[in-house]
N, C-alpha and C positions, 0 to 999 in steps of 0.2 A: 658501499654506495653503488647503486645500480647504474650501469652505463646507459647512455641515451638509447642505444639499440634495444637493450633489455626492457627499458621503460616502454618503448614503442611496441615491442612484441607483447608485453603484458597488457597494454591498453587495447591491443587488437584482439586478444583472446578473452579479455574480461567481459563480464556481463555489465551492460551500461544502465545506470540508474539515474533517474530524475527525481529530485526532491522538491515538493511543492508545499511551502509553509510560509505564512506571512511574517514569521518571526525570524530575523536573520540569525540569531544565536542558535535556534533550533536547527536551521539548515546547516550552519557551519559545524555544529557539534555532530550531527548525523554524518555529514560529509567526512569529517576527520575519522570518525569511528568506522564507517563503512570502507573507506579507502585503505584501512589497515588489513582488511580481510583479503586473502588470496582469491583471485578470480572475480572480484567485484570492484567497480570504479564508479564514482559519481561523476557523470559526464555533464550534468547541468543542474542548476538550482533555479527555482522560480518563486517569487514572492506573491504572485497572483496568477489568475487564470490565463491572461494574455501572454505572460512570459512562459507559462507552461506549454501553451499551444505553439508558440514560436520555437521553443526548444525541440519539440518533437518534429517540427517541420524542417529544422536545420540538420538533424542527425538521427540516426537509429537509436532508439531507447528500448531496452528489454523490459524494464520495470519502472513504474512511477510510485513513489511514496507520497501520498496526498493527505494533507491535514483536512479534517472534517469541516472545520469552521474557518473560513478565510474571510478577509474583509470583502464585503460586497457580493459574496457568493458562498457556496458550500462545496465540500469535497465531492458530494454527489453530482452536482452540476459539472464540476471540473472533470470528473470521471466520464460522464456522458460525452462531453466535448472531446476529451482525449480519445475515447474509444471510437467516436465517429470518424476521427482522422486516422487512427491507428488501431484497427479492430483486434489485432493480435497482442496489443500491449497488456501486460499484466499490471494490476493495480492493487496496492496495499494501502488501506486507510490507516492513518496514524492519528488517533483521536484522544481528546481528554475524556470522552464519554464512553461508557460501556452499556448505555441504554439500548435495550433490544430493538426498539423501533429505528434507531440510527443504523444498527447493523442490518436490519431488514432492507431498508431503503438503499443502503450502500451496495449490498449484494444484488439487489434488483437493478441497480444502475450499471452493474457490470464488474464490480471489484471481485478479486479472488481471495482477498485476505483482509483481516481487520485486527488491529492491535491497539492497545491503549498506551498513552504516554507514561502511564504508571508501571508498565511492564519493564522488566530488566533488559539491559542492553543485549545480552546473549539471545533473548527471545526475539529481538528484532532481526538479528542475523539468521536465526532459524526460520523465521517467517519469510524473509527474503529468499533463502535457499529453497524452501518448500514451494513458493510460488514459481520460482525459476525452473523447478522440476515439474511444473505443470499441475501442482496440487493446490487444494483449497486450504487456507489457514485461518483459524480463529485462536486468539490467545486464550490461555486458561481462564483468565479473568472474564473474558467475553463468553467463552463456551459454557461456563457454569450458569449462565442466564437462561439456557435452553435445555429442554429435556433431551435425552439421548436420541430418541427417534427423530427429533427435529434436526439435530446435528448431523445424523446420518444422511438425511435427505438433502441438507445444505451441501454436504461434502460430495454428494452424488450429482449436484448440479440442479436439483429440483428446487426452484425458487418461487413457485407460485404462492399466492397469498395464503392458501390453505395450509401450507407447510409451516408457517411461522407461529408456532406455539411457544408461549413464554412460561416460565415457572410462575405459579400463582402470585408470589410476592413481587414479581417484576413486571406485571402488566402495566402498561401505560394508559393513562386516561381514566 
């Protein structure tokens, strides 16, 4: 069992994560899973945009994991609101959808990563660590929706509309 001092030191050196999802079981599951990882700690959970904004105003957060579809708003809007208050905040979208247009709008809103809820748990940790290392992350399921040249440009930070080419069978509309 860790002593109180060890727990305090660990929480001081760990990267702090905010989870934004309107389903309590998802928040709780992610929290338990992430808190088992060395150097990571979930410092706050939010069930809506208001709670997410309150969380980043109360404490330093290194990374937010944001559900794409929340009650009364989207992860895209939550990302914009969070980034307006904390421009350096890293954001990972955690979505039911791997549709290319959602990915496009999320990155254009300021996220640095996108992963689906169908991805395996280890991929979530990998995504978190990549973002905390300053990198861009797309899960394999999401990346396969785009040609290589598009992925290279996204990873280089080129997010203009002209970058977003989809594979022919994944075009929306």
